[in-house]
FITIPA-807486 format. One record per residue: residue in one letter; x, y, z of N, C-alpha, C, O, CB in turn. Coordinates in steps of 0.1 Angstrom, whole numbers, plus 5000, padded with zeros to 4 digits. Glycine has a CB too. Example, Ala and Ser with C-alpha at 12.3 -4.5 7.8 and 13.67 -1.06 7.14 Angstrom:
// FITIPA-807486
A513249435078512349555078513249675078514249675085511349555090 S512849785071513749895071512950005079513450115080514149945057 
This chain:
// FITIPA-807486
A500849885000500050005000500950135000500550234994499150005012 I502050125007502950235007503450264994503550384989504150215017 R503850164986504350184973503350244964503650334956504850054967 S502150204965501050254956500850404960500550484952499750174957 R500950434973500850574977501950664972501650774967500850584993 D503150604972504250684966504050704951504250814946505550604968 A503550604944503250614930502250724927502350804918502850484924 A501150724936500150824934500650964937500351064930498950794943 V501450974947502051104951502951164939502851274935502851104964 L503751074934504751114923503951144910504351234903505751004921 L502951074908502051104896501451234898501351314888501050984894 G500951264910500351394913501351504910500951614905499851404927 A502551484915503651584913503851614898504051724893504951544920 E503951504890504151504876502951584869503251674861504251364870 M501751554873500551624867500551774871500251854862499251554872 D500951804883501051944887502052024878501852134874501451954902 H503151954876504252024868503752034853503952144847505551944868 R503151924848502651934834501552044833501552124823502051804830 T500752064843499652164843500352304843499852394836498752144855 W501352324851501952454852502552494839502452604835503052444863 I503352394833503952424819502852454809502952554802504752304815 G501752384810500652404800500052544802499752614793499552294802 E499752584815499252714818500152824813499752924808498952724833 L501452804816502452904811502352924796502353034791503852864816 Q502452804789502352814774501152884770501152964760502452674768 A499952854776498752914772498753064774498353144765497552844779 R499253104786499253244789500153324780499853434776499553264804 L501353274779502453344772502253344757502453444750503753294775 L501853234751501853224737500453244730500353284719502453094732 D499453214738498153224732497353334738496353384732497353094735 G497753394750496953494756497653634755498453654746496753464771 D497253714763497753854764498853854774498653854786496653954768 A500153854769501253844778501453964787502153954797502553824769 S500754074784500854194793500154174806500254244815500454314785 D499254074806498454044818499153954827498853834828497053984814 G500154004834500953914843500253844854500753744858502054004849 A499053904858498353834868497853704865497553624873497153924872 R497753674852497253544847498253434846497953324844496553564834 L499553474849500553374848500453274860500053324871501953434847 P500853144858500953064870502053104879502953184874501152914866 P502153064891503253114901504653094895504952984891503153034914 M505353194894506653194888507853154898508953124894507053324881 D507553174910508453134921508552984922507452924924508153204935 P509752924921509752774922509352714935509152594936511152734919 H509152804945508652754958507152764959506552704968509252824970 L506552834950505152864951504252784941503052774943504853004949 C504752734930503952654921503652524929504252484939504752614908 R502652454924502152334931503252224933503352164943500952274924 F504052204922505152114923506152164933506552084941505852094909 G506452284933507452344942506952334957507752304966507752484939 R505652354959505152344973505252204977505552174989503652394973 W504952104968505151964972506551934974506951864984504551874961 Y507451974965508851944965509551994978510251914985509551994953 H509252114982509952174993509252145006509652185017510052324991 G508052085005507252045017507251895019508251835024505852105016 P506051835017505951695019506951605012507451505017504551645015 G507251644999508251564992509651564999510251455000508451624978 R510051675003511351685010511351595023512351525026511751825013 L510251605030510151525043510251375040510851305047508851555050 R509551335029509551195026510751135018511151025021508251165018 Y511251215009512251165000513551245000514451224992511751164985 G513651345010514751435009516151385010517151445006514551535021 D516251255015517651205016517951115004519051055004517751115029 I517151114994517351034982517951124971517451224968516050964977 A519151074966519851154956519051194944519151304939521151084952 E518251094940517451124928516351224930515951294921516750984923 F515951244943515051354946515751484946515251584941514351324960 Q516951484952517751604953518051664940518151784938518951584962 A518251574930518751614917517651694909517951764900519051484908 M516451684914515351764908515351904911514851984903513951704912 D515951954922515952094926516552184916515952274911516552104940 P517852164912518452254902517652254889517552354882519852214900 L517152134885516352124872515052204873514752274864516051974869 H514452194884513152274886513452424887512652504881512452224899 R514552464893514952604894515252654879514852764876516152624903 R515952574872516252604858514952624850514852724842517152494851 I513952544851512752554844512052684847511652754838511752434848 H512052724860511452854864512252974858511753074854511352864879 A513652964858514453064852514153084837514053194832515953034854 V514052974830513752984816512353044814512153124804513852844809 A511453004822510053054821510053204823509353274816509152994831 E510853254832510953404835511553464822511053574818511853434847 E512553404816513153464804512153464792512053564785514353384800 I511353364791510253354781509253464784508753534774509553224780 D508853484796507953584800508453724796507753804790507653584815 A509753744799510353874795510353904780510154014775511753884801 L510653794772510653804758509253844753509053924744511153674751 C508253774758506853804754506453954758505854014749505853714762 R506853994769506554134773507254234764506754344762506954154788 A508354194759509154284750508654264735509154334726510654254750 G507554184733507054164720507854074711507754074699506954304713 R508854004717509753914710509153774710509753674715511153914716 N507953754704507253624705507953514697507853404701505853644699 G508653544686509353444679510453384688510653254688509953504666 E511153464694512253414703511653344715512153234720513053534709 A510453394720509753324731509353184727509553084735508553404736 R508853164715508453034710509652944709509552824712507753044696 A510752994704511952914703512452864717512852744718513052994696 R512352954727512752914741511752814747512152734755512853034750 M510552814742509552724747509952574744509552484751508152754741 V510652554733511152424730512052374741512052264745511852424716 E512952464745513852434756513152404769513452314776514852554758 L512052484772511252464784510552324783510552254794510252574785 T510052294772509452164771510352044773510051944779508752144757 A511652064768512651954770513051944785513151834790513851994762 L513152064791513352064806512251994814512451924823513652204811 R511052024810509851964816509951814815509751734825508552004809 D510351764803510451614801511551564809511451454814510751584786 D512651634811513751594819513351574834513651474840514951694818 L512551674838512051664852511151544854511151474864511351794856 I510251514844509351404845510151274845509851184852508351404833 V511151264837512051144837512651124850512751014855513151154826 Q513051234857513751224870512651174880513051104889514251364874 L511451224879510351174888510251024886510050944896509051244885 H510250974874510150834871511350754877511150644882509950804856 V512450814876513650744881513550734896513850634902514950834878 L513050844903512850844917511850724921512050654930512250974922 A510750714913509750614916510350474915510050384923508650624905 K511350454905511950324904512850294916512850184922512850314891 V513550404921514450384932513650354945514050264953515250514935 I512550414947511650394958511150254958511050184969510550494959 N510850204946510250074945511249954944510849844944509350064933 A512549994944513549894943513649804955514449714956514949954940 
């Protein structure tokens, strides 16, 4: 039962991260980028994944290297998102779209790391 709970928790974290990226893409590329209030939380401690990671996640998995490896990656994702936001605000949408490819790749890297963590926990 504990393993299935871990699996559910990690899947929830993955879905939270996917949702955040999706919201960001929708706001920046499809919406009015000048409306900053509509952006998802840009602070890596305040997004749903970040609140899980720095709270319950750290308590449960904080001593596992594969968990720790996610922090710099998650921070990088937020840094790139901030840069994309700045490009959109400057009207440089072509450059913003190009950087979104990088952001999507980083998202995938973080999800892979979550799956690696799940394997380690279940080993």
